VMD Tcl script that draws the C-alpha trace (Angstrom):
set ca {
  {-10.71 -18.07 9.49}
  {-9.51 -14.47 9.36}
  {-5.86 -13.46 9.24}
  {-5.02 -10.42 11.35}
  {-2.42 -7.82 10.49}
  {-0.83 -6.00 13.39}
  {-1.02 -8.84 15.90}
  {2.06 -10.34 17.56}
  {3.62 -13.08 15.43}
  {2.92 -16.67 16.36}
  {4.71 -19.88 15.45}
  {5.11 -20.79 11.81}
  {2.43 -23.04 10.37}
  {3.52 -26.41 9.12}
  {4.34 -26.56 5.40}
  {1.03 -26.76 3.59}
  {-0.88 -26.01 6.81}
  {-3.45 -23.32 7.44}
  {-1.69 -19.99 7.84}
  {-4.77 -18.79 9.63}
  {-3.50 -20.63 12.70}
  {-1.41 -17.53 13.35}
  {-4.43 -15.40 14.12}
  {-5.17 -14.06 17.58}
  {-8.41 -14.67 19.41}
  {-9.23 -11.05 18.60}
  {-11.07 -10.41 15.34}
  {-9.92 -6.79 15.03}
  {-6.80 -5.59 13.24}
  {-4.47 -4.07 15.80}
  {-2.61 -1.06 14.34}
  {0.21 0.78 16.03}
  {-1.32 2.27 19.15}
  {-3.65 -0.67 19.78}
  {-7.37 -1.06 19.15}
  {-8.12 2.56 20.03}
  {-5.93 3.93 17.23}
  {-7.92 5.50 14.42}
  {-8.09 3.21 11.42}
  {-8.07 5.05 8.11}
  {-8.62 1.81 6.20}
  {-9.85 -1.48 7.63}
  {-10.62 -4.78 5.94}
  {-12.28 -7.59 7.85}
  {-12.58 -11.19 6.73}
  {-11.98 -10.53 3.04}
  {-12.56 -13.37 0.59}
  {-11.85 -12.37 -3.01}
  {-11.92 -14.32 -6.25}
  {-10.83 -14.02 -9.85}
  {-13.45 -16.09 -11.62}
  {-13.56 -19.39 -9.76}
  {-10.06 -18.92 -8.29}
  {-10.22 -18.16 -4.56}
  {-7.42 -15.64 -3.96}
  {-7.96 -14.10 -0.50}
  {-8.98 -16.32 2.40}
  {-10.51 -14.25 5.20}
  {-7.84 -11.55 5.45}
  {-8.05 -8.77 8.05}
  {-5.97 -5.64 7.50}
  {-5.90 -2.22 9.14}
  {-3.92 0.99 8.62}
  {-3.87 3.68 11.30}
  {-3.28 7.37 10.75}
  {0.37 8.18 10.15}
  {1.76 4.64 10.19}
  {3.68 2.72 7.56}
  {3.04 -0.95 6.77}
  {5.25 -3.14 4.61}
  {3.09 -5.71 2.81}
  {5.31 -8.52 1.58}
  {5.18 -11.89 -0.12}
  {6.32 -13.58 -3.29}
  {4.62 -12.96 -6.64}
  {1.07 -14.24 -6.98}
  {0.38 -14.53 -3.25}
  {-2.45 -11.98 -3.09}
  {-0.85 -8.66 -2.17}
  {-2.23 -6.68 -5.10}
  {-5.58 -8.47 -4.85}
  {-5.83 -7.37 -1.21}
  {-5.12 -3.78 -2.19}
  {-7.62 -3.83 -5.04}
  {-10.24 -5.48 -2.84}
  {-9.92 -2.64 -0.32}
  {-10.09 0.03 -3.01}
  {-13.18 -1.22 -4.85}
  {-11.24 -2.44 -7.88}
  {-12.00 -6.07 -7.01}
  {-15.30 -6.77 -5.29}
  {-14.86 -9.18 -2.35}
  {-17.34 -12.05 -2.13}
  {-17.28 -11.93 1.65}
  {-16.03 -9.54 4.32}
  {-16.13 -5.77 4.74}
  {-14.07 -2.68 3.99}
  {-14.33 0.43 6.14}
  {-12.77 3.85 5.56}
  {-12.63 6.07 8.65}
  {-15.15 3.73 10.24}
  {-17.64 4.00 7.39}
  {-18.65 0.83 5.54}
  {-17.47 1.19 1.94}
  {-17.48 -2.46 0.91}
  {-19.70 -1.73 -2.08}
  {-18.35 1.76 -2.79}
  {-16.95 2.71 -6.18}
  {-13.19 3.26 -6.43}
  {-13.60 7.01 -6.94}
  {-15.60 7.28 -3.70}
  {-12.84 5.54 -1.77}
  {-10.28 7.83 -3.37}
  {-12.38 10.85 -2.35}
  {-12.28 9.54 1.22}
  {-8.54 10.21 1.34}
  {-6.98 7.02 -0.05}
  {-4.47 7.38 -2.91}
  {-3.10 4.49 -4.96}
  {0.12 4.25 -6.97}
  {-0.49 1.07 -8.98}
  {2.00 -1.30 -10.46}
  {2.45 -0.19 -14.08}
  {2.10 3.54 -13.29}
  {-0.96 4.44 -15.39}
  {-0.08 8.01 -16.34}
  {-1.78 9.79 -19.23}
  {0.87 9.53 -21.98}
  {-0.63 12.22 -24.22}
  {-0.83 14.82 -21.45}
  {2.12 16.89 -20.26}
  {3.65 16.50 -16.83}
  {1.88 19.69 -15.75}
  {-1.48 18.46 -17.04}
  {-1.10 15.05 -15.39}
  {-0.52 16.77 -12.06}
  {-3.02 19.62 -12.22}
  {-5.91 17.40 -13.28}
  {-5.57 15.46 -10.00}
  {-5.37 18.47 -7.71}
  {-7.91 18.67 -4.91}
  {-8.09 19.42 -1.22}
  {-7.88 16.65 1.34}
  {-10.83 15.33 3.31}
  {-10.37 18.03 5.94}
  {-9.91 20.77 3.33}
  {-6.15 21.02 3.63}
  {-3.95 21.64 0.58}
  {-0.52 20.80 1.92}
  {0.50 19.05 -1.30}
  {0.09 21.60 -4.07}
  {1.83 21.99 -7.42}
  {4.77 23.91 -5.95}
  {5.43 21.36 -3.23}
  {5.31 18.48 -5.70}
  {7.78 20.32 -7.93}
  {10.10 20.83 -4.97}
  {9.86 17.14 -4.06}
  {10.38 15.96 -7.66}
  {12.86 18.40 -9.27}
  {13.27 16.03 -12.23}
  {9.62 16.64 -13.10}
  {10.20 20.38 -13.03}
  {12.79 19.93 -15.77}
  {10.26 18.02 -17.90}
  {7.16 20.02 -17.02}
  {5.94 20.52 -20.60}
  {6.95 17.10 -21.90}
  {4.31 14.48 -22.57}
  {4.04 11.52 -20.25}
  {5.18 9.17 -23.00}
  {8.44 11.13 -23.34}
  {9.50 10.46 -19.76}
  {11.85 7.72 -18.60}
  {10.48 4.91 -16.45}
  {11.77 6.56 -13.29}
  {10.29 9.92 -14.24}
  {6.95 8.28 -15.00}
  {6.99 6.71 -11.55}
  {7.73 10.07 -9.97}
  {4.85 11.55 -11.93}
  {2.51 8.83 -10.71}
  {3.49 9.43 -7.08}
  {3.30 13.20 -7.52}
  {-0.17 12.93 -9.05}
  {-1.33 10.86 -6.06}
  {0.05 13.46 -3.66}
  {-1.88 16.22 -5.47}
  {-5.06 14.66 -4.03}
  {-3.77 15.41 -0.50}
  {-4.37 11.88 0.78}
  {-4.24 10.62 4.34}
  {-3.12 7.20 3.10}
  {-0.86 6.44 0.14}
  {-0.62 2.85 -1.14}
  {2.43 2.09 -3.31}
  {2.46 -1.15 -5.30}
  {5.94 -2.02 -6.65}
  {7.02 1.61 -6.94}
  {10.64 0.71 -7.77}
  {10.06 -2.29 -10.04}
  {12.21 -2.25 -13.17}
  {14.07 0.93 -12.23}
  {17.83 1.42 -12.33}
  {19.41 1.26 -8.85}
  {20.17 4.99 -8.68}
  {16.62 5.91 -9.70}
  {15.19 3.37 -7.27}
  {17.26 4.93 -4.49}
  {15.82 8.33 -5.41}
  {12.29 6.91 -5.23}
  {13.00 5.45 -1.78}
  {14.23 8.84 -0.58}
  {11.01 10.40 -1.87}
  {8.92 7.77 -0.07}
  {10.87 8.55 3.10}
  {10.01 12.24 2.68}
  {6.33 11.39 2.21}
  {6.45 9.15 5.26}
  {7.97 11.96 7.34}
  {5.19 14.34 6.24}
  {2.69 12.29 8.24}
  {0.90 10.51 5.41}
  {0.14 6.88 6.25}
  {1.69 4.49 3.75}
  {1.33 0.88 2.65}
  {4.34 -0.29 0.65}
  {4.50 -3.38 -1.56}
  {7.98 -3.93 -2.97}
  {10.45 -6.73 -3.61}
  {13.21 -4.76 -1.87}
  {12.34 -6.13 1.55}
  {15.26 -4.42 3.26}
  {14.18 -0.96 2.09}
  {10.57 -1.67 3.03}
  {11.45 -2.78 6.54}
  {13.72 0.22 7.07}
  {10.64 2.42 6.67}
  {7.82 0.32 8.10}
  {6.32 0.41 11.58}
  {4.75 -2.99 10.92}
  {5.25 -5.79 8.44}
  {2.86 -8.38 7.08}
  {3.63 -11.41 4.92}
  {0.96 -12.92 2.68}
  {1.20 -16.48 1.36}
  {-1.53 -17.97 -0.83}
  {-4.05 -15.35 0.24}
  {-3.41 -15.71 3.97}
  {-1.40 -13.58 6.38}
  {1.31 -15.83 7.80}
  {3.11 -13.11 9.76}
  {2.16 -9.78 11.29}
  {4.50 -7.85 13.54}
  {7.39 -5.42 13.63}
  {10.16 -5.48 11.02}
  {12.67 -6.56 13.67}
  {10.46 -9.50 14.63}
  {10.33 -10.51 10.99}
  {14.07 -10.23 10.33}
  {14.79 -12.18 13.52}
  {12.70 -15.08 12.18}
  {15.13 -16.67 9.74}
  {12.87 -19.64 9.03}
  {9.98 -17.43 7.94}
  {12.24 -15.12 5.93}
  {13.65 -18.07 4.01}
  {10.47 -20.11 3.57}
  {8.03 -17.38 2.63}
  {10.23 -14.59 1.23}
  {13.16 -16.58 -0.13}
  {15.68 -14.43 1.76}
}
mol new
graphics top color blue
foreach p $ca { graphics top sphere $p radius 0.5 }
foreach p [lrange $ca 0 end-1] q [lrange $ca 1 end] { graphics top cylinder $p $q radius 0.2 }
display resetview
């Protein structure tokens, strides 16, 4: 049974019950703006495995142009697996992935990236032996529609710390600077959708605050965003919609205010 993101929240499932009982009768993810809103990225009925371990259980997920979704859940619940399954990094055993309405379930990760989806993974993944400038310039390309709104100069203006370290190697940067470089590199591809997986993990509070301000700037620029982060308050301050994943199933989908008003769900599934 599929689990829909973007549908009004239903009652909590019983402990140990099937979270899929929260799904609507509709099989389509309902982004902000309803079914007619353009979906940049859409997953339908995803079942994904690691070896024999069944991680995702029929998850539906959709992101519309310009919206922000907070994807939440405790560690090991399937958030990163969902992201990787949509980006071609984990091949789902069942279900489909569409980008701008085009079936890309079997597409390679680079093809999905070329379709306007950028990913800031947990762990950063910069090139440590390349300079800041080289890390950024190597990623530069126009967006799907040919626009070049995010160029080298704009990234430098958004990340002044990187400008101070422009000729330093990636390995010489602090953790916060490396995270800024990873986000800046993703922006150099001029994406329509930016997915951030634990962008503030392990960072000092002041640096994390700076990263959140940068994400807010990106959000205001019109780029759609999916944010995975343990700072639920910061996520919900930015998000149009929130989704909670537990054991590979979506147990809540709705607005941040609907989530924060549900104390039982916040405590049981997020530990808040």
